[in-house]
C-alpha positions in Angstrom: 182.1 117.3 53.4 184.3 119.2 54.9 187.1 117.8 57.7 185.5 120.3 60.2 182.1 118.9 59.4 183.3 115.1 59.8 184.8 116.5 62.8 181.7 117.3 64.8 180.1 113.9 63.6 182.9 111.3 64.3 182.9 109.5 67.5 179.2 109.8 67.9 177.1 106.4 67.3 174.1 108.0 65.9 172.2 105.1 67.8 172.7 106.8 70.3 171.2 109.8 69.3 167.3 111.6 68.5 166.2 111.1 65.3 166.4 115.0 65.1 170.1 114.9 65.9 170.9 111.6 63.6 169.8 113.0 60.8 171.5 116.2 61.1 174.7 114.0 61.3 174.3 112.0 58.4 174.2 115.0 56.4 177.1 116.6 57.7 178.6 112.9 56.5 177.0 113.4 53.0 173.7 111.7 52.8 171.6 113.6 49.9 168.4 112.3 50.2 165.0 113.9 50.2 164.1 113.8 53.9 160.2 113.7 53.3 159.4 111.1 56.3 163.2 111.5 57.8 163.0 112.0 61.7 159.3 111.7 61.9 157.7 113.6 64.5 160.2 116.2 64.4 159.9 119.7 62.1 161.3 120.4 58.9 162.0 123.7 57.5 163.0 125.6 54.7 166.2 127.9 54.3 166.9 131.2 52.9 169.9 133.1 53.4 170.7 136.7 51.9 173.1 139.0 53.1 172.2 141.7 56.0 171.2 144.1 53.1 168.6 142.1 52.0 167.3 140.5 55.2 165.3 143.5 56.5 163.3 143.4 53.2 163.1 139.5 52.8 161.3 139.3 56.7 159.7 142.0 55.8 158.5 139.9 52.8 157.3 137.1 54.5 155.2 139.2 57.0 153.6 140.2 54.3 153.0 136.2 53.3 152.4 134.2 56.1 151.3 131.4 55.0 154.1 130.3 52.1 156.7 132.1 54.7 156.0 131.4 57.8 159.3 132.2 59.8 160.4 129.6 62.5 163.8 130.1 63.1 165.6 133.2 62.2 169.8 133.7 63.2 172.2 137.0 64.2 174.2 138.2 61.7 177.3 136.0 60.5 176.4 133.0 63.0 175.5 129.9 61.0 173.5 128.8 64.3 169.9 128.8 65.4 170.0 127.0 69.0 165.7 127.5 69.4 166.1 124.8 66.8 168.7 122.3 67.9 171.6 123.0 70.0 174.2 121.7 67.9 173.1 122.7 64.7 175.0 124.3 61.7 172.6 126.0 59.1 176.7 125.2 56.9 176.3 121.7 57.4 173.0 120.2 58.1 171.1 119.8 55.1 171.4 117.1 52.3 172.0 119.8 49.2 171.9 123.7 49.3 171.4 125.7 46.4 173.8 128.8 45.8 172.6 131.4 43.9 174.2 134.6 41.7 171.8 137.3 40.4 169.3 135.2 40.4 170.5 132.0 39.4 171.7 128.6 40.5 175.1 128.7 40.5 176.2 125.3 42.8 174.6 122.6 44.3 176.4 121.8 47.1 176.4 119.5 49.9 177.6 121.5 53.0 177.9 125.5 52.1 181.3 126.2 54.0 183.3 127.7 51.5 180.2 129.9 50.6 179.7 131.5 54.4 180.3 135.0 54.7 180.2 137.4 58.2 177.5 139.4 57.1 175.0 136.5 56.3 171.4 136.1 57.7 169.6 132.8 58.2 166.1 132.0 58.0 164.3 129.0 58.3 160.8 128.5 57.4 157.9 126.0 58.4 157.7 123.4 56.2 154.7 120.9 54.8 156.5 117.5 56.4 155.6 118.8 59.6 151.7 118.1 59.0 152.2 115.5 57.1 152.9 113.4 60.3 149.4 114.6 61.3 147.9 113.6 57.9 149.2 110.0 58.4 148.3 109.4 61.8 144.4 109.6 60.3 145.5 107.3 58.0 145.5 109.3 54.9 148.2 108.5 52.3 150.8 110.7 51.2 151.5 109.6 47.9 154.9 110.7 47.3 156.1 109.5 50.3 154.4 105.8 49.0 156.7 106.5 46.0 159.7 107.7 48.0 159.8 110.9 46.1 160.3 113.9 47.1 156.4 116.7 47.1 156.1 118.2 43.8 155.7 121.4 43.6 154.8 124.2 41.3 154.9 127.8 40.8 151.5 129.6 40.2 150.1 132.7 39.1 149.0 133.5 42.8 150.7 137.1 43.5 153.0 136.8 46.7 152.1 140.8 48.3 155.8 142.4 47.9 158.4 143.8 50.1 161.9 145.8 48.9 163.3 143.8 45.8 161.3 140.7 46.7 158.5 139.7 44.9 157.2 137.6 42.7 154.5 134.0 41.9 153.7 131.9 45.1 154.6 127.8 44.8 152.3 124.8 46.0 153.0 121.5 47.2 150.2 119.3 45.6 148.9 115.7 47.1 146.5 114.1 46.0 142.9 112.7 47.6 140.1 111.4 47.1 137.2 114.0 48.3 136.0 113.0 51.7 140.3 112.5 52.9 140.4 115.8 51.1 138.1 117.6 53.8 139.6 116.1 56.5 143.3 117.1 55.3 142.1 120.4 55.3 140.6 120.7 58.9 143.7 118.3 60.0 145.8 121.1 58.1 144.6 124.2 59.5 145.6 123.2 62.6 149.0 124.0 62.1 149.3 127.6 60.5 153.3 127.7 61.2 153.7 124.9 58.9 151.7 126.3 55.7 148.1 125.6 57.7 145.3 124.6 55.3 145.5 124.6 51.2 145.1 127.5 49.3 143.4 125.5 46.4 141.4 122.4 46.0 140.9 121.0 42.5 141.5 122.9 38.9 144.9 123.1 38.6 144.5 125.7 35.9 142.9 128.1 37.6 146.2 128.9 39.7 148.0 129.0 36.4 149.8 124.8 36.7 149.2 123.8 33.4 150.1 119.9 33.3 150.2 118.0 37.0 152.9 115.5 35.7 155.4 118.7 35.0 155.4 119.9 38.5 158.1 123.2 38.6 160.6 121.7 41.6 160.3 117.8 43.2 159.1 114.7 41.2 155.4 113.9 39.4 153.0 112.3 41.6 150.4 110.5 39.8 146.5 111.7 40.5 144.1 108.8 40.3 140.8 109.3 38.1 139.0 109.3 42.1 141.2 112.2 43.4 141.2 115.7 43.1 144.9 117.5 43.5 145.5 119.4 47.0 147.1 122.9 47.0 149.2 123.8 49.9 151.8 127.3 50.5 155.4 125.9 49.7 158.9 127.7 51.0 160.0 126.7 48.6 158.2 130.9 47.2 161.6 132.9 48.5 163.1 130.6 45.8 161.2 131.9 42.9 161.1 135.7 44.4 165.2 135.5 44.6 165.2 133.7 41.1 162.6 137.1 40.1 165.0 139.6 42.4 168.3 138.4 40.7 169.3 139.2 44.1 173.6 139.2 44.4 173.9 136.5 46.5 171.7 134.1 48.5 171.5 130.6 49.1 168.4 128.0 49.7 168.2 124.0 49.9 167.1 122.0 47.5 163.9 121.5 47.3 162.5 118.4 48.9 166.0 118.4 51.2 164.7 120.0 54.8 166.6 121.0 58.2 165.6 118.8 59.9 165.2 120.5 63.6 164.7 119.3 67.2 161.0 121.0 67.2 157.9 119.2 67.7 155.2 118.7 64.8 152.7 118.7 67.6 154.3 121.6 69.4 153.3 123.7 66.3 149.6 122.4 66.3 147.4 125.4 67.5 143.9 123.1 68.3 
């Protein structure tokens, strides 16, 4: 962590902070763990940071693909802060781990991006399915990756996103196994949260969306699907990473999958019903 990040955190007693602010301060102090179940009740976000030259096309890509890429916050050019998501929030330091991309390849996975920040960068924060998990848990639906304290499994699919400029590629999905009755209830619950991916895009038959083996996710960690369960798939905010890779953008920064930005927005405020 940079000295700036430590200075901003030094002197605060995290016990006096809200869970969301405490989570961000923990990241500034070096916490590099997945954020599933962290700061329950608060919205988490996926991150994509791009040069201004590509920001317009990426914004259009998100508009055309709202299921995997629902924008919940966007910075001004060169500004690492998004006050609407948190007054003290700093994109450069407040995620557990980042990915730095050059020409479509990951070249570094730092715990802050102070050394990589530039005056021409625009940060996009996209809704995350961790937000609707709170509602699922409140209804008593088990979430396997939280139970096992691992990252949610994520898979590239054969579902093509609508292209915009250089951005095109396959949708990424998250998977959670449920018994059939619970899967129906999960559809009903998550349909209330369109700004954090909403209802599933597919249920059962992973092969029909291009997933060959549920035990081998492209991102995150595998979780078992029991004999009396079916896999349920939601659009995922890691989708931009697959299109950044495909577009071979000269420079970009994203979050490391499963290690998200915790905002001050409340999950319940995103429900539409």
